[in-house]
N, C-alpha and C positions, 0 to 999 in steps of 0.2 A: 205251762205258760199259755194263757189264752191267746196271746199274740201269734203263737206258733200254729195254732190249729187251722185257721183258714189259709195260711200262707204256705204251709208245707203239709202235705197229706201223707199219712202212713197207712200201709195196707199189708196184711199178711196173706200172701197167695200161696197156699201149699208150702213148699220148701223155700219160697222166696219172700224176702222183706223188700217192699217197694216204697220208695220215697218219691213224691212228685212235688217239685217246686211250683207253687200255685199263685204266682202274681203275674200273669201274662201281660197285663196292661203296663206293668213296671218292668217288663222284660225279665221277670223272675229274680229281680235284684234281692239280695239277702238282707234280712232284718236280724236284729239281735235275737228275737224270739225264735226265728227259724234255725239259727245256729245252735242255740241251747236245746231246742226240741230235737234236732237231728242228732246231736251229741248223745243225749240221753237215750234216744231210740237205738243208736248203734250199740250202746252198752247193753241194752235189753236184748237185741238180736244176737249179739256175740255170745250171750249166755243161754240162748234158746236152742236146744239141740234139734228142734224141728226146722230151724232156719239154716239152709245150706249155702245161701248166697244172698247178697243184697244188691239192688239196682236203684239208680237214681235217674230221673228224667225231668224235663221242664215242660210245663203246660204252655199251649199256644204255639203258633207257627213260626214266630219270629226269633225266639231265643231259648237256649237251654238256661243260661243265666248270664246277665250282662255285668255282674259284679256285686259289690256291696252298695248299700244306700249311702252314697257319699255326701248327699245333701245333709242328711242327719249328722254325719260325722263333722261336716263343716260347721253346722250350727252349734254342735257340742264344743268344738274347739273355740269358736267365737265367744260362746257364752260361759266357758269355763266349767261346764258340767262334767260329770264322770261317765256319761253315756259312751263316748267314743272309746275310752280306755276299756270299758267293760265289753263293748261290742268286739273290738279288735282282739282282746284277750280270748274271748270265747270262740271267735272265728278261727283263730290260730290253733286253739285247742282242738277244734273240729278237724282242721287240716291234719294235725298230728294223729288224731284218732283214726282217720281214714287210712293214713299211711300204715298204721299198725294194726288195722282190722284183720282178725285172724281167719276170715272167710273170704271167698271171692267177692270183690266189689266191682260192679259193672256200671259205668256211666254211659248213658245213651244220649249222645250229643246231637244237636242240630242248631243251625243258625248262629247267633252271637254267643260266644263263649269267651268272656273276658274277666280279668281280675278275680273276684271271689268265685266266679263260675269255673275258672281254671282250678281254683283251690279245692272245690268239692268234686273234681273229676281227676285231675292229673296225678294225684297221690294214690289213686286206687289201682287195682291190678289190671283192669280192662277198661279201655276208653274207646267206645265205638261211636262212629259218626257217619252221617250222610254227607252228600256233596254240598249242602248249604252252609257248611261250617265257615265261620269268620272268627278266627282265634287271635287274641292279642292281649298284651299286658301294657295298657296305655297310661300308666300312672304318672310318668314324668311330665305328661301334658297337662296335669292339674297340680303340679308341685308336690307330688306324693312319691313314696318309695314303692318300687316294684316288690310287692309283699306276698302273702299267703304261701311262703316257702319258696318263692321264685328264685331267691339268691342261691338256693340249693339246686333246683333242677335246671335253671338257666346256666349256671356255672358248669354243668356237666354236659351241655350240648357241645358238639364238635365245631371246630373252625371259627370260634368267636361268635357263633350265631346267637348264643344266649345274650351276650352283651349287646349285640345288634338289636335283638328283639326288645330287650329291656330299656335301652336308651332311646330308641326311635319310636317305640310303640307300634311298629309295623304290624299290619294285619296279614295273616296267612290263611290259606285254605286247606282243604282236606289233604291234598297231595303232599304239600310241604310238611304239614303236621304229622302225616304218616312217616315221611322220610326221616323226620327228627325223633320219632318215637313218642311224640306228644299224644298221638292217637295210635291205638294198637290194631284196630280193624275198621275197614270201610264197610258199613252196613246201611242199606237203604232204610229210610224212615218207614217205608211200607212194610218192612220186615220186623220192626221193633216189637209189635204185639205178639207175633208168633214166637219171637225169641224169648219174650217174657213168659209165655206159656210153657215153653220147654224148661226154663229155669224153675218155674213153679212146680213142674213135674219132677224136679230133682236131678235133672241131667247135669253133667259136669260143665261148669261155666266156660272153660277154655274150649272144649269141643263144640259147645253150642255157638259160641262167637265165631269160631273158625268155619262152621258149616254155613253161616250166613255171609261170610266176608267176601267182598269183591276185590279184584286186583286193583291196586292204586295206579294212577297214571304217573308219568314222569313229573317230578317236582320242579316247579318253576324256579325255586331258589338255587337249584343245582348249578345253573349257569353262572351264578355269582358267588359261589361258596369260596373259591380261591381268593377272590377279591375281598370278601368279608373277612376271611382269616387274616389277610395282611392288614387291612384297615383297623380291625378291632383287637389286634394283638398289641397295639400301642400302649404305653405305660401310663397314660392319663387321658382325660377327656380332651384336653387341649391338643395332645399329640394325635388323637384320632382326627380332629378337625384339620390338623396340618397334613395328615396323610390323605384325607378326602380332597383337600385342595390340590395337592400334588398329583393325585390320580386323575382328576379332571374328567372322568367318564360321566355319561349321563346318569348312571346309577349313583355315583358318588355325589354329584350335584344334588340329586333328589334326597339322598340321605342327609347331606349337610343342611339342606333347607328344612327337612323334618326336625333335625336336632336343634336348629336355631329357634324353632318355635316352642321348645320345651323349657321348663324352668332350669336355669343354670345350676341352682342349688340341688335340684332333684337329679340332674344329670350326674353331678359329682358324688352325692351320697349313694345313688344307685350303682354307679361304677364301682365304688369301693365295696359295697355290699356284695355284689355279684363276684368280684374278684376274690374277696375273702371267703365267700360261700363255698368255693371249691374244696376248702380244707375243713369244712364244718359239717356236722350231722344236720339232719333236717330240724331237730329240736333246737340246736344251737343257732341255726339260721333264723328260725322263727323268733327266738329270743332277741336276736340282734335286730331283726326287722321291727319288732315291737318297740324297742328303744327308739329307733328312727321314726317310726310312725307316730308315736305319742308326741314327739317334738314337732314333727312336720304338720300335724293337724292344727297346731296353734300358731304356726309360722305364717308370714304374709303370703307366700306363694300359693299355699294350699287354699287359703281363704280367697285369694284373687282368682286362682285357677278354676275352682268350682263355681264361683259367681259368674265368671266370664263365659265358661263353656257350658255349664249345666243350667244355670239360672237365666242369665241374660242372653246366652247363646251368641255372643259376639265372636267367640273363638280367638280373642286377642287379649290375653291376660297381660297386665303390666307387672312384670317380674321385678323383684327387689331382693338382692342385688340383680341388676340387669345384665351383667356380663360375668363370664367365668373368671376374668382377671380380678374382679372385685371380691372373690371368695378365696380365702386362704385355707390351708390345710387345717388350721386350728378351728376354723368355723365349722368345717365338716366333721372334725373329730368330736365336737360337742354332741352331735346326733348319736354317736356310738357309745357315749358314756353310760355307766351303770345307772339303773333307776333305783338302786338301793332296795328298800322294802316293797317297791312296786314292780320288781322284776317279774317276768313272765313265768307262770307255772302251768302245768298241763292237766290238772284235775279240777273239775267243778267244785270239789269239796275243799279246795285250798283257797 
């Protein structure tokens, strides 16, 4: 795919296959071509006996990867083209391929890691980051579902923190990400090249990562974990708001305000997806997220959210429906219905 070549660079360094996301001006946001190109390269590297490990990094100082190209998704949903469905299908196939990759997969993180950037890192065996990390799943703020397999890994975080992160879009740093297992090692950016050299020399990835790892500081979220567990164990989004109001702490007020700014529909279908994700495999979660995503991209809230936040930068989307009370269970259930012959598959050959 010509599109993939300038936007994601592939290099074979000795025993290492190295991928570099190469759209620094766009914060390395993923395009369709990047997803297809990386999927195919992973297939090649998996079959190459000379490749003992794979690493991925992002070009530029600001971001590993800020997510997918949501403006292109919005335009596809608006115009009724097939681009969004193809992009999301191949992005989710890539996520599944990373999770199933038979060799050590090392993500070198820095700066912004959100949405699709989480998807090409969190499913791998090793996630190394420096202190500049800003990690988030902010999709409810644009009327979209927390996707890329998030309903799988968020549902498995302790103390309701997965729902908290998914519904609020809260940003966390290195220490919290380490405490939650979203990052496996704290490694300074200045050590990344030396680490890659040792992987290229064929050293075992786990030992190499450990040799560069620094001790993480105390996680900021630790002080609120008990409160989060109580608030986000509620049986519905509405019940979460009730508990936030009863709690009345500064933290709860901030969380409630953050959630009120999100799409009510997105809060509801993300809540259900994360809750159900705890009993599903990663591929099952991705299939379910695909159903929701295909419907969400054509819905009012995604169109309004991307326009307000990404294009017009007003940060004040006009949601419709505007309240949780106006959304019934049957409305949310439609997002989860089978797509029939458009259901998700996990091979580029299907």
